[in-house]
Structure formats: C-alpha cells, structure tokens
N, C-alpha and C positions, 0 to 999 in steps of 0.2 A: 271763565267766560262761555258759552256755551259753541259748541263746532259741529262742524256736519262734517262728513269719513264718507270715502271713495275710496272704494277697494276693486279688486278684478282681476283673473286670471290666476285663482289659487290651485286648480286642482287638485284638488282632495280626492283621498286613494289610500287602501292601504299600502300600497304599497311607497306611502310617503309618512311615513305615523309621527316624523317630526315636526312635518309642514302641519298635522292633525292638529298635535298638539299647540301650536304656536297659534293655530287658530282658536282653541276654542280661550286659552289665555286672550287675544285679542278678545272677545268676545265679551269675557269675564271682566277682565281688566278697564278695557281704550273704550268700547263702544257704547258698554252699559253709561261709559257717563257719559256720550255723545247726544247733541239733540235729531240727530238724524244716522240710518250708516243706509249710505247707496251701493250694492254689490251688480257692479256692473257687467257678471261674464260671467260664466268658467268658474262656475263656485266648485264644482266638480270633477274630476278627469273624464265620468260620462255620466249621462243618468240618458236611464232608459222605459221611464215611465215610474210616476209615483207610488208604484207596487212594494218600489226597490226603497221606499221604506221600510216595510215590511220584510225583505229581504236581508238585510245591507245596515247591520249595526250601527257604522262609520253614518249611512243615512240619517239614521234615529236618531245616531244624537246629535248631529248639527243641528237638526229637525228642532229638538229640544234647546239644545243653545239657543238659537234665533227663539223660540216662545219663549226662555225667560229672558232676556235683552227687550224683547216688547212687549212684551211683562211690567215691566220697570219703569217705561217711558218713551225708549228712544224707535220713533217709528224708522222702522226697516221697508227697503225696496229694494226691488229686484228684477235685474234686463237680462231674457237670457243671451247667451250666447252662441261657442259654432257646436262649446261639448255636451252644452245642458238648457237643449232648448228644446227640448221636450217636461220639461216643469211643469204643472201643470196646478190647478187650481184645488187641488187636494194638500200640496204643499204647502202653497201659501198660506190655505189658514190654517193648517196644521204651525207653520212656522209664524202667523202672526206678523207676514208682510206682505205688501201689495207688489202686483208684477206692473213694469212698466214694459209702453210702446218702445221699440229703437226706429226709431232715435225720438226723444222728449227734453223736450224745453221746461226749463221749470224756471222760478226767477228765489234766489237766494241772496240773504242781504244786500242787497240794492242790486244785485248784477242779474245778470241772464248768461243761463248754464245750459248748454247744448250738451244732453249722456248718450253716450253710445258706446256699443260692444265693438265696433272697431272694423271688424271683418268689410262689415260694404266702403270702406276707404278703400278697403285695398282691390278697385278693377282691374287690374293689370293682372292679376291672375284667375283669369277665362276662365279658367279645368274649376277653381274652387269658385268662383260666384255660379257659373251652371249648377253645381252638383248645390248649391247651399239655396239654391231657389227649386230644386226639386226636392229639396229636401222637409221646403217649409210650405208645402200643400199641405190641405186638409188630408189628402186622397194617403200622401206618403203618409204622414203621422198615423192616420184608422189602421190604414194597412201594419202597420210594422206595431203598434199599438194593441191588433187584435191576436198579433202572435205570444208563444204561454211565454216568457218572464225568461228563463237560460237561453233562450232563441234569439233576445236581443241584446243580452247579456253576449254572445257568441256575434251578434251581427258589428256593436257594438266596438269591439275589439280588432274584427276585420273594418273597420273603416278607419280606427286609431292608429291602428297596422299599416293600412296602403297610403295615407294623410302620411305616414313619417317615413315611407319610402317617397314619397312621390316629393317632400322636402328636400329632400336629399340631394335631387336629381333637379329643383328651379334654381334661379337665379334669384341671390340676398331681395336685391332688390325688389324684385316680384311682388313674397313676402311680407313689405310696406306698404306705405300708405301711400296710394297715388296722388299727387300735389294738385294736380288735378282739380279731381274730385274730394279731397278740399277746400280747394278756394272754392268751390261750386256749393260745396253744402254749409260755410259760414254763408256763400250771399243770401240762398235757400233763406237762411233763419235771421238776416240781416244781423252777421257779426256777434255773435257770440263766445265765448268762454267755450270753449272746448273739452271735454274730458273725457277721456275713452282707455279702453285696452286694450287686450287681441295682439298687439303684436311686438311684445314684450321683448318692444326698445324703451326703456323710461325719457321720458326725457320731456321739458319744456319747451315748445316750436312759437316763437316770436315771428310773427310775419303779417306782411300787411297786403290786402286785398281791395283792391277797389278806393282806395284808399284809407281805409279801417285799418288799423293797427287789431289786429287778435291774436290773441293766445292760443296754443293747442295742449291739454297737459295730457299725457301716454301714463297712463299707470303701467306698472311691476308687477311684470309676475312673481309670485312664492317661489323661490327659488332657489335656498341655501338659506334665505333669512326674509322676510316678509317686506308690504310698506304700505303704507295707506296714506290720506290728501289727502289733507284736513283744511276747512274751507272756515272760515269766519269773518267777522266786521271787519277784522286786520286783512284778511286775503286769503292767498293760499301754499300750503306749506306741506312740504313730504316731511313722514313722520316714519323712519324706521325702523324695521319691529326685529329685536332678536330674537336667534333662537336659542 
C-alpha cells in the first residue's frame, strides 16, 4: 500500500549522532518506500545559509541522502521551521525537493490536509512572534547571509542560547498553540485535517469548530527516539522509530 510520510523537529546536529544515524536509516528503509515525504521544519538544529553544505559534513550527508531517496521515486517536500528558515534554492535543488509555503493546503487520499510548521499558531508568545516577523523579512535575511560563514554560525548559536534561556522563564502554556488561533486557522481553510510540529508535544486533538469535527495532528520531535506520521487510504497512523 502506498503511503505519505510526515516528519518534523529532528534538529539534526553533530551533538546528536544517534538521531543523525536514525534519520539516515529512516531515509534508506522507510522514506524510500513511500510515495511522498513531507518535512515540516526544523530538520536541522540551525541553518545559516546554503553554503553550510560546503562547510558542514553532516549537511552534505543529509542533502545526499535526500537526493538518493528523491531519485528513487519518492517526492520530497520541505517547509521552513524556526531553526532552518534560511534553507534556500540551492539546498532544494541539490536535495531534489520542493520548498513549500507555510501554510500549504494539499489534497491527499480524498482528504484536504493543511500543513504548517506550527510556530504561527503560538500567538500568545508575543515576543517570539515579533522576533519571527523581523527575521523573515528579506532585509534581515539578506543582511545576515552577507556575513561570513563563521559569523553566521556564531549568530545562530547566540540566538539558540537566548531562546533556551527565555524558554526557561516563560509559562508552559505560552509555548503551546493558542486555541483561538487554531480555530481561526481551521475556519480560514474550511476545516481540513491539520498537521504540524514545532511544539514538541505530539498528540492528536479532536475538536468541534463551528459545528465541524476537526483533527489536529501534532508531530513528535526526535529526542531519544523518532516518529513519523503515515497517511494512506486507510487514514493516519503514527510510526515509532527506535534508535
């Protein structure tokens, strides 16, 4: 039976070799047999520009792995996350994948499916939303990419450290989705199935919006283990991936 896979929040990095190995095994054994693979952001712990492929052996290996699976017949799609939103056209071209806008609505197995990274649903986190708006402008991205590679690496580490520090001071509920925002997104897109990551809180939420029964599937982060969501004609199911 053909199926389509969804993953997010792998946060691949040299400091997490067991997760890196799990990703390569997943690509060779699971993704290769799928009809399509959707990566909904934060594939990498950080991405400082597509020249990272030239400087970072892990980045090169990930690109080559994606390309092998793409060349084997699996369609691969990528959506930016909050850690790797500087991934660009060179990465897409060499990896053999298509970059999607956030959000993207697709038709799959007679279902309308809304794909998101998930960070735009966390509207109670006002400080993060301001930072996100600033860093998504062409002016910010162009100025950042104009810096030397080492300077961009240091900037990424600084932003990551600041983010980790701020998380420790924020209430837990602020870092999860805002229910009113979720309902409005369902409403705007006429009540599709929603799939997203970002929050690191895997769950399947069933809710009633304007009299419509809606489902929101939150993808798992890869920490200690991996997980993908598989969709086929028989529905959606989670597949655990053991290290």
